[in-house]
One Martini backbone bead per residue (centre of mass of N, CA, C, O) as a GRO file, in nm:
protein
  132
    1MET     BB    1  -1.185  -2.818   1.801
    2VAL     BB    2  -1.450  -2.704   1.912
    3PRO     BB    3  -1.513  -2.928   2.132
    4LYS     BB    4  -1.260  -2.873   2.305
    5ILE     BB    5  -1.331  -2.582   2.377
    6ILE     BB    6  -1.603  -2.633   2.505
    7PHE     BB    7  -1.510  -2.834   2.717
    8PHE     BB    8  -1.312  -2.635   2.845
    9ALA     BB    9  -1.521  -2.422   2.925
   10LEU     BB   10  -1.698  -2.596   3.105
   11LEU     BB   11  -1.479  -2.669   3.311
   12MET     BB   12  -1.412  -2.369   3.385
   13GLY     BB   13  -1.725  -2.324   3.500
   14ILE     BB   14  -1.688  -2.472   3.752
   15ALA     BB   15  -1.787  -2.467   4.069
   16ASN     BB   16  -1.651  -2.531   4.370
   17THR     BB   17  -1.343  -2.587   4.355
   18GLN     BB   18  -1.006  -2.748   4.433
   19ARG     BB   19  -0.891  -2.785   4.149
   20CYS     BB   20  -0.675  -2.735   3.887
   21ILE     BB   21  -0.638  -2.744   3.556
   22PHE     BB   22  -0.424  -2.512   3.551
   23PRO     BB   23  -0.159  -2.405   3.715
   24GLN     BB   24  -0.162  -2.103   3.593
   25LEU     BB   25  -0.477  -2.073   3.713
   26CYS     BB   26  -0.389  -2.070   4.026
   27GLN     BB   27  -0.563  -1.809   4.109
   28PRO     BB   28  -0.722  -1.554   4.206
   29GLY     BB   29  -1.049  -1.622   4.059
   30VAL     BB   30  -0.989  -1.923   4.010
   31VAL     BB   31  -1.141  -2.217   3.944
   32PRO     BB   32  -1.110  -2.510   4.062
   33PHE     BB   33  -1.119  -2.832   4.057
   34PRO     BB   34  -1.317  -3.070   4.158
   35ALA     BB   35  -1.370  -3.276   4.394
   36GLY     BB   36  -1.371  -3.614   4.274
   37ILE     BB   37  -1.252  -3.517   4.007
   38ASP     BB   38  -1.087  -3.576   3.752
   39PRO     BB   39  -0.865  -3.458   3.574
   40LEU     BB   40  -0.762  -3.382   3.302
   41ASN     BB   41  -0.643  -3.485   3.029
   42GLN     BB   42  -0.332  -3.408   2.934
   43ASN     BB   43  -0.372  -3.439   2.624
   44LEU     BB   44  -0.596  -3.229   2.608
   45VAL     BB   45  -0.448  -2.992   2.724
   46VAL     BB   46  -0.227  -2.993   2.512
   47SER     BB   47  -0.417  -2.974   2.266
   48VAL     BB   48  -0.543  -2.705   2.340
   49ASN     BB   49  -0.288  -2.547   2.364
   50ASN     BB   50  -0.201  -2.595   2.071
   51ASP     BB   51  -0.446  -2.469   1.943
   52ILE     BB   52  -0.412  -2.190   2.064
   53PHE     BB   53  -0.121  -2.143   1.960
   54SER     BB   54  -0.188  -2.188   1.660
   55ILE     BB   55  -0.385  -1.958   1.636
   56LYS     BB   56  -0.202  -1.738   1.733
   57ASN     BB   57   0.015  -1.786   1.508
   58TRP     BB   58  -0.170  -1.738   1.271
   59ILE     BB   59  -0.250  -1.456   1.338
   60LYS     BB   60   0.027  -1.335   1.336
   61GLN     BB   61   0.094  -1.413   1.049
   62TYR     BB   62  -0.147  -1.276   0.913
   63PHE     BB   63  -0.072  -0.986   1.012
   64ASN     BB   64   0.209  -0.981   0.895
   65GLU     BB   65   0.107  -1.010   0.601
   66LEU     BB   66  -0.069  -0.762   0.602
   67ILE     BB   67   0.151  -0.563   0.662
   68GLN     BB   68   0.324  -0.629   0.415
   69ARG     BB   69   0.107  -0.557   0.208
   70GLU     BB   70   0.083  -0.265   0.296
   71VAL     BB   71   0.371  -0.190   0.234
   72ASP     BB   72   0.361  -0.271  -0.063
   73ILE     BB   73   0.133  -0.076  -0.141
   74ALA     BB   74   0.273   0.180  -0.048
   75THR     BB   75   0.507   0.152  -0.239
   76GLY     BB   76   0.345   0.144  -0.502
   77ILE     BB   77   0.217   0.421  -0.465
   78ASN     BB   78   0.481   0.581  -0.446
   79ASN     BB   79   0.578   0.498  -0.729
   80CYS     BB   80   0.338   0.612  -0.885
   81ILE     BB   81   0.372   0.902  -0.791
   82SER     BB   82   0.651   0.944  -0.906
   83ARG     BB   83   0.578   0.894  -1.195
   84LEU     BB   84   0.365   1.115  -1.222
   85VAL     BB   85   0.559   1.343  -1.163
   86ALA     BB   86   0.744   1.290  -1.402
   87VAL     BB   87   0.529   1.328  -1.619
   88GLU     BB   88   0.453   1.614  -1.541
   89ASN     BB   89   0.733   1.738  -1.587
   90HIS     BB   90   0.754   1.659  -1.883
   91LEU     BB   91   0.499   1.816  -1.977
   92GLU     BB   92   0.608   2.089  -1.894
   93GLN     BB   93   0.852   2.088  -2.076
   94ILE     BB   94   0.695   2.066  -2.338
   95ASP     BB   95   0.533   2.327  -2.300
   96GLU     BB   96   0.779   2.513  -2.289
   97ARG     BB   97   0.887   2.436  -2.566
   98ASP     BB   98   0.642   2.519  -2.729
   99VAL     BB   99   0.642   2.812  -2.639
  100THR     BB  100   0.920   2.874  -2.751
  101GLN     BB  101   0.863   2.790  -3.045
  102LEU     BB  102   0.631   2.992  -3.087
  103GLN     BB  103   0.795   3.246  -3.032
  104ASN     BB  104   0.992   3.199  -3.265
  105ILE     BB  105   0.782   3.204  -3.488
  106GLN     BB  106   0.670   3.480  -3.429
  107GLN     BB  107   0.938   3.630  -3.475
  108THR     BB  108   0.974   3.546  -3.763
  109VAL     BB  109   0.710   3.666  -3.869
  110ILE     BB  110   0.772   3.954  -3.781
  111GLY     BB  111   1.031   3.978  -3.944
  112ILE     BB  112   0.897   3.938  -4.215
  113GLU     BB  113   0.694   4.169  -4.195
  114ASN     BB  114   0.911   4.393  -4.162
  115ASN     BB  115   1.076   4.291  -4.436
  116LEU     BB  116   0.880   4.281  -4.681
  117PRO     BB  117   0.932   4.541  -4.834
  118THR     BB  118   1.224   4.483  -4.888
  119ILE     BB  119   1.191   4.213  -5.031
  120LEU     BB  120   1.007   4.312  -5.253
  121GLN     BB  121   1.198   4.522  -5.365
  122LYS     BB  122   1.424   4.320  -5.448
  123MET     BB  123   1.248   4.151  -5.632
  124GLU     BB  124   1.180   4.373  -5.823
  125ASN     BB  125   1.460   4.453  -5.909
  126LYS     BB  126   1.532   4.171  -6.034
  127ILE     BB  127   1.309   4.179  -6.242
  128ILE     BB  128   1.392   4.433  -6.383
  129LEU     BB  129   1.684   4.339  -6.458
  130THR     BB  130   1.579   4.082  -6.634
  131LEU     BB  131   1.460   4.263  -6.827
  132PRO     BB  132   1.473   4.349  -7.183
   0.00000   0.00000   0.00000
């Protein structure tokens, strides 16, 4: 493929020409093919065109695949972030629950401490009542 492209580039660079290699290139500023030299073999022109279009299509396909991979990666990142947010929310709920449970335990301990003299008095009375 490379020799065809180099050959094509050399032919395109010939100056003072009168005929055009490709009809679509016969525009002002494009150097036509030199008089007295047979134009390119049409098979070579078609082959070079096909190679160029194949490369162009491959590049398009490659970049489309890259774009799709980028979209897939972005979707994966967004899913991961959503999961991390869910885990963070769950951990916050656990922390809140633990704080609530700790507060309940503290209130129970305070209640026992406040009622401890009464409880001890009742226990003492029961012991005294059971003595012979």
